[in-house]
One Martini backbone bead per residue (centre of mass of N, CA, C, O) as a GRO file, in nm:
protein
  379
    1MET     BB    1  -0.332  -6.025 -15.168
    2ASN     BB    2  -0.178  -6.227 -15.396
    3ARG     BB    3  -0.064  -6.227 -15.751
    4PRO     BB    4   0.104  -6.456 -15.940
    5VAL     BB    5   0.102  -6.333 -16.230
    6HIS     BB    6   0.343  -6.135 -16.182
    7ARG     BB    7   0.567  -6.344 -16.120
    8CYS     BB    8   0.561  -6.517 -16.385
    9ALA     BB    9   0.700  -6.303 -16.571
   10PHE     BB   10   0.989  -6.372 -16.430
   11VAL     BB   11   0.945  -6.697 -16.452
   12ALA     BB   12   1.156  -6.811 -16.741
   13ALA     BB   13   1.401  -7.046 -16.699
   14ALA     BB   14   1.683  -7.213 -16.761
   15VAL     BB   15   1.864  -7.467 -16.622
   16ILE     BB   16   2.204  -7.489 -16.531
   17VAL     BB   17   2.462  -7.689 -16.506
   18PRO     BB   18   2.695  -7.698 -16.271
   19MET     BB   19   3.021  -7.698 -16.153
   20VAL     BB   20   2.966  -7.494 -15.905
   21THR     BB   21   2.839  -7.438 -15.583
   22LEU     BB   22   2.751  -7.171 -15.413
   23ALA     BB   23   2.718  -6.980 -15.168
   24PRO     BB   24   2.514  -6.787 -15.026
   25HIS     BB   25   2.414  -6.471 -15.073
   26PRO     BB   26   2.404  -6.180 -14.933
   27SER     BB   27   2.136  -5.997 -14.809
   28SER     BB   28   1.978  -5.671 -14.863
   29ALA     BB   29   1.760  -5.435 -14.678
   30VAL     BB   30   1.668  -5.107 -14.799
   31PRO     BB   31   1.484  -4.853 -14.783
   32VAL     BB   32   1.319  -4.687 -15.062
   33ALA     BB   33   1.266  -4.336 -15.140
   34ASP     BB   34   1.035  -4.153 -15.365
   35THR     BB   35   0.927  -3.928 -15.592
   36VAL     BB   36   0.627  -3.948 -15.790
   37SER     BB   37   0.513  -3.858 -16.124
   38TYR     BB   38   0.189  -3.863 -16.175
   39THR     BB   39  -0.023  -3.897 -16.454
   40SER     BB   40  -0.324  -3.934 -16.563
   41CYS     BB   41  -0.559  -3.925 -16.342
   42ASP     BB   42  -0.823  -4.161 -16.303
   43ARG     BB   43  -1.181  -4.208 -16.255
   44GLU     BB   44  -1.399  -4.472 -16.122
   45LEU     BB   45  -1.753  -4.583 -16.120
   46ASP     BB   46  -1.843  -4.872 -16.198
   47TYR     BB   47  -1.663  -4.828 -16.478
   48VAL     BB   48  -1.717  -4.509 -16.474
   49PRO     BB   49  -1.620  -4.226 -16.571
   50TYR     BB   50  -1.498  -3.937 -16.372
   51GLY     BB   51  -1.394  -3.654 -16.409
   52ALA     BB   52  -1.089  -3.513 -16.407
   53SER     BB   53  -0.776  -3.506 -16.470
   54THR     BB   54  -0.484  -3.571 -16.276
   55GLN     BB   55  -0.228  -3.520 -16.033
   56TRP     BB   56   0.052  -3.709 -15.866
   57ARG     BB   57   0.304  -3.680 -15.574
   58PRO     BB   58   0.422  -3.933 -15.429
   59THR     BB   59   0.559  -4.147 -15.191
   60LEU     BB   60   0.777  -4.414 -15.261
   61THR     BB   61   0.814  -4.740 -15.100
   62ILE     BB   62   1.090  -4.979 -15.091
   63ASP     BB   63   1.127  -5.322 -14.946
   64THR     BB   64   1.417  -5.511 -15.044
   65PRO     BB   65   1.628  -5.715 -15.149
   66GLN     BB   66   1.932  -5.630 -15.355
   67VAL     BB   67   2.062  -5.929 -15.315
   68VAL     BB   68   1.991  -6.221 -15.517
   69PRO     BB   69   1.882  -6.518 -15.598
   70VAL     BB   70   1.759  -6.696 -15.822
   71ARG     BB   71   1.456  -6.841 -15.772
   72SER     BB   72   1.379  -6.677 -15.511
   73ASN     BB   73   1.199  -6.597 -15.239
   74GLN     BB   74   1.053  -6.273 -15.205
   75THR     BB   75   1.000  -5.971 -15.023
   76VAL     BB   76   0.775  -5.693 -15.096
   77ALA     BB   77   0.764  -5.378 -14.969
   78PHE     BB   78   0.489  -5.130 -14.989
   79SER     BB   79   0.432  -4.768 -15.037
   80LEU     BB   80   0.223  -4.477 -14.993
   81SER     BB   81   0.126  -4.194 -14.965
   82ASP     BB   82  -0.138  -4.031 -14.898
   83LEU     BB   83  -0.448  -3.995 -15.013
   84PRO     BB   84  -0.633  -3.754 -15.087
   85ALA     BB   85  -0.894  -3.603 -15.020
   86ASP     BB   86  -1.169  -3.651 -15.238
   87THR     BB   87  -1.106  -3.876 -15.452
   88PHE     BB   88  -1.347  -4.010 -15.352
   89PRO     BB   89  -1.704  -3.975 -15.357
   90GLY     BB   90  -1.743  -4.155 -15.080
   91ASP     BB   91  -1.860  -4.327 -14.837
   92VAL     BB   92  -1.755  -4.650 -14.681
   93ALA     BB   93  -1.853  -4.968 -14.606
   94ASP     BB   94  -1.678  -5.239 -14.584
   95ALA     BB   95  -1.385  -5.180 -14.683
   96THR     BB   96  -1.165  -5.251 -14.966
   97LEU     BB   97  -0.821  -5.237 -15.035
   98SER     BB   98  -0.636  -5.172 -15.339
   99LEU     BB   99  -0.287  -5.221 -15.455
  100THR     BB  100  -0.123  -5.133 -15.772
  101LEU     BB  101   0.204  -5.179 -15.901
  102THR     BB  102   0.384  -5.063 -16.188
  103PHE     BB  103   0.678  -5.182 -16.363
  104GLU     BB  104   0.988  -5.130 -16.496
  105ASP     BB  105   1.298  -5.335 -16.549
  106GLY     BB  106   1.508  -5.254 -16.798
  107ARG     BB  107   1.432  -5.533 -17.000
  108GLY     BB  108   1.129  -5.498 -17.142
  109ASN     BB  109   0.953  -5.517 -16.879
  110THR     BB  110   0.676  -5.596 -16.665
  111PHE     BB  111   0.553  -5.542 -16.324
  112GLY     BB  112   0.366  -5.645 -16.022
  113LEU     BB  113   0.213  -5.506 -15.723
  114THR     BB  114  -0.010  -5.660 -15.477
  115GLY     BB  115  -0.261  -5.530 -15.244
  116GLU     BB  116  -0.474  -5.614 -14.953
  117ARG     BB  117  -0.733  -5.451 -14.737
  118PHE     BB  118  -0.914  -5.399 -14.455
  119VAL     BB  119  -1.085  -5.077 -14.352
  120GLY     BB  120  -1.385  -5.044 -14.339
  121THR     BB  121  -1.442  -4.733 -14.270
  122PHE     BB  122  -1.480  -4.477 -14.517
  123ASP     BB  123  -1.347  -4.143 -14.540
  124ALA     BB  124  -1.358  -3.906 -14.791
  125ASP     BB  125  -1.247  -3.651 -14.602
  126ALA     BB  126  -0.997  -3.837 -14.575
  127PRO     BB  127  -0.713  -3.966 -14.583
  128LEU     BB  128  -0.548  -4.242 -14.745
  129ASP     BB  129  -0.400  -4.519 -14.641
  130LEU     BB  130  -0.090  -4.666 -14.818
  131GLY     BB  131   0.126  -4.792 -14.588
  132SER     BB  132   0.281  -4.607 -14.385
  133ASP     BB  133   0.239  -4.787 -14.129
  134THR     BB  134   0.155  -5.058 -14.311
  135PRO     BB  135   0.286  -5.229 -14.533
  136PHE     BB  136   0.281  -5.386 -14.806
  137GLU     BB  137   0.290  -5.739 -14.924
  138PHE     BB  138   0.499  -5.935 -15.144
  139HIS     BB  139   0.519  -6.270 -15.214
  140GLU     BB  140   0.710  -6.472 -15.403
  141PHE     BB  141   0.937  -6.313 -15.539
  142GLN     BB  142   1.098  -6.335 -15.866
  143TYR     BB  143   1.408  -6.409 -16.048
  144ALA     BB  144   1.505  -6.566 -16.338
  145ASP     BB  145   1.766  -6.392 -16.402
  146SER     BB  146   2.057  -6.272 -16.432
  147GLY     BB  147   2.089  -5.939 -16.305
  148TRP     BB  148   1.938  -5.632 -16.357
  149TYR     BB  149   1.666  -5.470 -16.166
  150ASP     BB  150   1.416  -5.248 -16.210
  151PHE     BB  151   1.228  -4.980 -16.041
  152ARG     BB  152   0.988  -4.839 -16.259
  153PRO     BB  153   0.746  -4.627 -16.231
  154LYS     BB  154   0.423  -4.647 -16.413
  155GLN     BB  155   0.178  -4.752 -16.217
  156VAL     BB  156  -0.139  -4.683 -16.046
  157GLU     BB  157  -0.387  -4.878 -15.849
  158ILE     BB  158  -0.688  -4.781 -15.682
  159GLY     BB  159  -0.913  -4.969 -15.478
  160LEU     BB  160  -1.276  -4.958 -15.384
  161LEU     BB  161  -1.464  -5.186 -15.178
  162GLY     BB  162  -1.827  -5.165 -15.102
  163ASP     BB  163  -2.059  -4.982 -14.883
  164PRO     BB  164  -2.254  -4.718 -14.925
  165GLN     BB  165  -2.348  -4.605 -14.623
  166GLY     BB  166  -2.493  -4.885 -14.554
  167SER     BB  167  -2.712  -4.972 -14.799
  168GLY     BB  168  -2.630  -5.268 -14.945
  169SER     BB  169  -2.464  -5.177 -15.178
  170GLY     BB  170  -2.250  -5.165 -15.427
  171PHE     BB  171  -1.886  -5.071 -15.453
  172PHE     BB  172  -1.665  -4.934 -15.721
  173SER     BB  173  -1.342  -4.775 -15.710
  174THR     BB  174  -1.098  -4.591 -15.913
  175TYR     BB  175  -0.736  -4.501 -15.921
  176VAL     BB  176  -0.549  -4.403 -16.214
  177CYS     BB  177  -0.191  -4.391 -16.288
  178ASP     BB  178   0.056  -4.237 -16.495
  179GLN     BB  179   0.355  -4.223 -16.680
  180ALA     BB  180   0.443  -4.028 -16.954
  181VAL     BB  181   0.736  -4.092 -16.898
  182ALA     BB  182   1.032  -4.218 -16.858
  183PRO     BB  183   1.122  -4.385 -16.593
  184GLU     BB  184   1.295  -4.384 -16.304
  185PRO     BB  185   1.480  -4.551 -16.090
  186ILE     BB  186   1.450  -4.636 -15.731
  187LEU     BB  187   1.556  -4.938 -15.794
  188GLN     BB  188   1.806  -5.203 -15.758
  189VAL     BB  189   1.849  -5.549 -15.853
  190ALA     BB  190   2.063  -5.822 -15.779
  191ALA     BB  191   2.093  -6.115 -15.978
  192TYR     BB  192   2.210  -6.441 -15.904
  193ASP     BB  193   2.372  -6.755 -16.031
  194PRO     BB  194   2.493  -7.039 -15.863
  195ASP     BB  195   2.423  -7.266 -16.116
  196ALA     BB  196   2.581  -7.131 -16.338
  197ASP     BB  197   2.765  -7.105 -16.606
  198ALA     BB  198   3.014  -6.954 -16.718
  199ARG     BB  199   3.052  -6.664 -16.951
  200LEU     BB  200   3.155  -6.547 -17.276
  201GLU     BB  201   3.147  -6.225 -17.465
  202THR     BB  202   3.180  -6.119 -17.819
  203ARG     BB  203   3.196  -5.945 -18.129
  204ALA     BB  204   3.468  -6.043 -18.166
  205THR     BB  205   3.678  -6.249 -18.398
  206THR     BB  206   3.907  -6.035 -18.458
  207VAL     BB  207   4.239  -5.971 -18.337
  208ARG     BB  208   4.498  -5.738 -18.245
  209GLN     BB  209   4.784  -5.651 -18.165
  210GLY     BB  210   4.743  -5.405 -17.909
  211GLU     BB  211   4.437  -5.428 -17.912
  212GLY     BB  212   4.097  -5.368 -17.850
  213PHE     BB  213   3.810  -5.518 -17.672
  214ASP     BB  214   3.491  -5.623 -17.594
  215LEU     BB  215   3.405  -5.777 -17.277
  216ARG     BB  216   3.182  -6.034 -17.153
  217GLY     BB  217   3.045  -6.149 -16.837
  218TYR     BB  218   2.881  -6.443 -16.683
  219ASP     BB  219   2.833  -6.618 -16.393
  220PHE     BB  220   3.019  -6.549 -16.185
  221ALA     BB  221   3.150  -6.472 -15.908
  222ALA     BB  222   3.006  -6.281 -15.689
  223GLU     BB  223   2.991  -6.010 -15.528
  224THR     BB  224   3.083  -5.944 -15.188
  225LEU     BB  225   3.126  -5.838 -14.871
  226GLU     BB  226   3.388  -6.018 -14.833
  227ASP     BB  227   3.433  -5.981 -15.174
  228PRO     BB  228   3.442  -5.695 -15.357
  229ASP     BB  229   3.679  -5.846 -15.535
  230ALA     BB  230   3.596  -6.043 -15.804
  231ASP     BB  231   3.834  -6.203 -15.945
  232ILE     BB  232   3.930  -6.224 -16.299
  233GLU     BB  233   4.108  -6.427 -16.501
  234LEU     BB  234   4.289  -6.352 -16.800
  235ARG     BB  235   4.354  -6.565 -17.095
  236LEU     BB  236   4.568  -6.560 -17.395
  237GLY     BB  237   4.726  -6.820 -17.497
  238GLY     BB  238   4.876  -6.796 -17.191
  239LEU     BB  239   4.831  -6.493 -17.155
  240ALA     BB  240   4.816  -6.240 -16.942
  241LEU     BB  241   4.567  -6.035 -16.839
  242ALA     BB  242   4.369  -5.823 -16.720
  243GLY     BB  243   4.186  -5.799 -16.456
  244VAL     BB  244   3.852  -5.858 -16.331
  245ASP     BB  245   3.530  -5.752 -16.202
  246ALA     BB  246   3.262  -5.854 -16.051
  247ASP     BB  247   2.951  -5.816 -15.977
  248ALA     BB  248   2.656  -5.892 -15.804
  249THR     BB  249   2.583  -6.088 -16.072
  250GLY     BB  250   2.862  -6.194 -16.216
  251ALA     BB  251   2.944  -5.946 -16.394
  252PHE     BB  252   3.100  -5.803 -16.699
  253SER     BB  253   3.237  -5.494 -16.869
  254GLU     BB  254   3.531  -5.484 -17.077
  255PRO     BB  255   3.820  -5.366 -17.188
  256VAL     BB  256   4.053  -5.549 -17.396
  257VAL     BB  257   4.402  -5.613 -17.431
  258VAL     BB  258   4.616  -5.719 -17.649
  259PRO     BB  259   4.903  -5.830 -17.660
  260GLU     BB  260   5.162  -5.702 -17.838
  261PHE     BB  261   5.295  -6.026 -17.870
  262ALA     BB  262   5.090  -6.213 -17.964
  263LYS     BB  263   5.008  -6.511 -18.083
  264PRO     BB  264   4.908  -6.614 -18.366
  265GLY     BB  265   4.567  -6.730 -18.464
  266GLY     BB  266   4.262  -6.899 -18.542
  267SER     BB  267   4.242  -7.055 -18.229
  268VAL     BB  268   4.234  -6.866 -17.967
  269VAL     BB  269   4.224  -6.893 -17.623
  270LEU     BB  270   3.984  -6.750 -17.402
  271ARG     BB  271   4.007  -6.703 -17.047
  272GLY     BB  272   3.794  -6.728 -16.755
  273ILE     BB  273   3.901  -6.707 -16.404
  274ASP     BB  274   3.800  -6.824 -16.097
  275GLN     BB  275   3.756  -6.980 -15.786
  276THR     BB  276   3.512  -7.185 -15.938
  277ASP     BB  277   3.541  -7.095 -16.245
  278GLN     BB  278   3.501  -7.122 -16.615
  279ALA     BB  279   3.565  -6.963 -16.937
  280GLN     BB  280   3.533  -6.979 -17.308
  281LEU     BB  281   3.694  -6.865 -17.616
  282THR     BB  282   3.745  -6.795 -17.964
  283LEU     BB  283   4.016  -6.644 -18.155
  284ARG     BB  284   4.150  -6.427 -18.396
  285VAL     BB  285   4.495  -6.368 -18.426
  286VAL     BB  286   4.671  -6.074 -18.531
  287ALA     BB  287   4.938  -5.938 -18.667
  288ARG     BB  288   5.130  -5.688 -18.687
  289LYS     BB  289   5.307  -5.461 -18.867
  290GLY     BB  290   5.597  -5.390 -18.974
  291VAL     BB  291   5.886  -5.176 -19.036
  292ALA     BB  292   6.059  -5.091 -19.350
  293SER     BB  293   6.389  -4.978 -19.476
  294VAL     BB  294   6.602  -4.828 -19.741
  295ALA     BB  295   6.951  -4.705 -19.748
  296PRO     BB  296   6.961  -4.644 -20.028
  297ARG     BB  297   6.744  -4.692 -20.298
  298ALA     BB  298   7.022  -4.654 -20.463
  299VAL     BB  299   7.287  -4.893 -20.538
  300ALA     BB  300   7.597  -4.995 -20.579
  301THR     BB  301   7.772  -5.243 -20.653
  302GLY     BB  302   7.951  -5.324 -20.349
  303ARG     BB  303   7.795  -5.168 -20.167
  304SER     BB  304   7.602  -5.015 -19.908
  305ALA     BB  305   7.315  -5.088 -19.698
  306THR     BB  306   7.036  -4.973 -19.494
  307VAL     BB  307   6.842  -5.143 -19.256
  308ARG     BB  308   6.521  -5.052 -19.130
  309GLY     BB  309   6.320  -5.076 -18.817
  310SER     BB  310   5.984  -5.126 -18.671
  311ALA     BB  311   5.765  -5.278 -18.439
  312PHE     BB  312   5.935  -5.453 -18.250
  313LYS     BB  313   6.079  -5.659 -18.025
  314PRO     BB  314   6.255  -5.616 -17.768
  315GLY     BB  315   6.559  -5.816 -17.821
  316GLU     BB  316   6.515  -5.930 -18.082
  317ARG     BB  317   6.603  -6.139 -18.367
  318VAL     BB  318   6.607  -6.039 -18.675
  319ARG     BB  319   6.531  -6.139 -19.007
  320ILE     BB  320   6.727  -6.069 -19.304
  321THR     BB  321   6.618  -6.046 -19.652
  322LEU     BB  322   6.799  -6.021 -19.959
  323LYS     BB  323   6.646  -6.014 -20.295
  324THR     BB  324   6.660  -6.168 -20.626
  325ARG     BB  325   6.571  -6.316 -20.954
  326ARG     BB  326   6.790  -6.155 -21.124
  327GLY     BB  327   7.097  -6.173 -21.251
  328ALA     BB  328   7.433  -6.116 -21.221
  329GLY     BB  329   7.512  -6.270 -20.923
  330VAL     BB  330   7.421  -6.199 -20.623
  331ARG     BB  331   7.077  -6.277 -20.479
  332VAL     BB  332   7.159  -6.327 -20.164
  333PHE     BB  333   7.098  -6.190 -19.828
  334ARG     BB  334   7.186  -6.278 -19.482
  335VAL     BB  335   7.068  -6.132 -19.174
  336GLN     BB  336   7.102  -5.981 -18.845
  337ALA     BB  337   6.912  -5.814 -18.572
  338THR     BB  338   6.888  -5.608 -18.289
  339VAL     BB  339   6.645  -5.495 -18.091
  340GLY     BB  340   6.555  -5.228 -17.935
  341PRO     BB  341   6.377  -5.072 -17.679
  342ASP     BB  342   6.196  -4.916 -17.921
  343GLY     BB  343   6.170  -5.136 -18.173
  344THR     BB  344   6.443  -5.091 -18.323
  345PHE     BB  345   6.657  -5.104 -18.625
  346SER     BB  346   7.003  -5.138 -18.762
  347LYS     BB  347   7.147  -5.251 -19.088
  348ARG     BB  348   7.451  -5.312 -19.242
  349VAL     BB  349   7.497  -5.397 -19.600
  350ARG     BB  350   7.714  -5.568 -19.806
  351LEU     BB  351   7.702  -5.575 -20.180
  352ALA     BB  352   7.867  -5.816 -20.294
  353ARG     BB  353   7.822  -5.897 -20.617
  354ALA     BB  354   7.556  -5.779 -20.694
  355ALA     BB  355   7.282  -5.784 -20.859
  356LYS     BB  356   7.117  -5.621 -21.088
  357GLY     BB  357   6.828  -5.440 -20.977
  358GLY     BB  358   6.557  -5.552 -20.817
  359TRP     BB  359   6.485  -5.542 -20.463
  360LYS     BB  360   6.408  -5.738 -20.167
  361VAL     BB  361   6.283  -5.699 -19.827
  362ASP     BB  362   6.286  -5.925 -19.545
  363VAL     BB  363   6.119  -5.917 -19.221
  364ALA     BB  364   6.158  -6.123 -18.918
  365GLY     BB  365   5.988  -6.185 -18.605
  366PRO     BB  366   6.001  -6.453 -18.379
  367GLU     BB  367   5.855  -6.293 -18.120
  368SER     BB  368   5.643  -6.089 -18.268
  369TYR     BB  369   5.529  -6.201 -18.550
  370ARG     BB  370   5.660  -5.999 -18.754
  371LYS     BB  371   5.640  -5.816 -19.067
  372ALA     BB  372   5.854  -5.683 -19.340
  373THR     BB  373   5.890  -5.454 -19.623
  374ALA     BB  374   6.117  -5.376 -19.901
  375SER     BB  375   6.284  -5.159 -20.150
  376PHE     BB  376   6.540  -5.172 -20.417
  377ARG     BB  377   6.839  -5.069 -20.603
  378ILE     BB  378   7.084  -5.200 -20.834
  379ARG     BB  379   7.353  -5.044 -21.047
   0.00000   0.00000   0.00000
């Protein structure tokens, strides 16, 4: 008998209107078995504890599809290796066995699988079969939201209900075990949502040219057996970024590098595009600063000074302005220089009839969107 109360804890999600509905994702079910170290195993007879606490290390087997669409009914088959003899206090006639497994899902929640079956006459001196021959099955199991779900064994409860030795009286005994430490998952299930709109998320609101930030995406086209590389194209303000691959849930989490010479702006659109859907968000993109210097730092009027710079875009023509606000003579010189392959430039400027005093140099890169300043004196 299944108990829907366990399934309901998983199903509580808002349905999002899709842009495109994908074809059903192929599901695969491969039995997974592992040894579980249960501790603090306690026994009760008619709700009264008896005996000392023990430990138990059975083999737990789970058989269920491991890639599934959300809100779809799935069957979970489960079993434990035999319970040792003499765990329960005596023989039982007309016995019904119940088995409840509780798991943590790795998302801050717990869920349970429950099965019952009639076993007839129970012999306390013999091991108790817990599904090794015929596993228990829990039907109509659902996952509410896209993402990864762990099966982390947390607790087992074994119940035996019947008539002790055919006496006509009732009998109910339980054997309950917990894991004292954080359990490791023996199985992970990928749930994807074919009807949800794709979305992008990042904690970054301002990004800088050439620097990276962490980007997460959800509910894109999920990875499939036919297309193990579900490519997602990323574009920032029209510039292509490195592509990323969605996992079996349609999600990704990747560091993304802003192009070295991306155009700055207060609302630059970042788009993620796959074969069926797209998502976007806006970022503030800031240009990096260029570097400029003047040599010599003090130069006689009528002589030449050399303006050097770095961190500009190779091949661009930077605009160089030398200016002062006061003094008799020429107060402004404007020249240009071509940036070399390493992002540097050097420009010699003759300061004919230049006014004496403090001067400022402004450098602007029209393709790198970078600026730099320097200062010097004319004596």
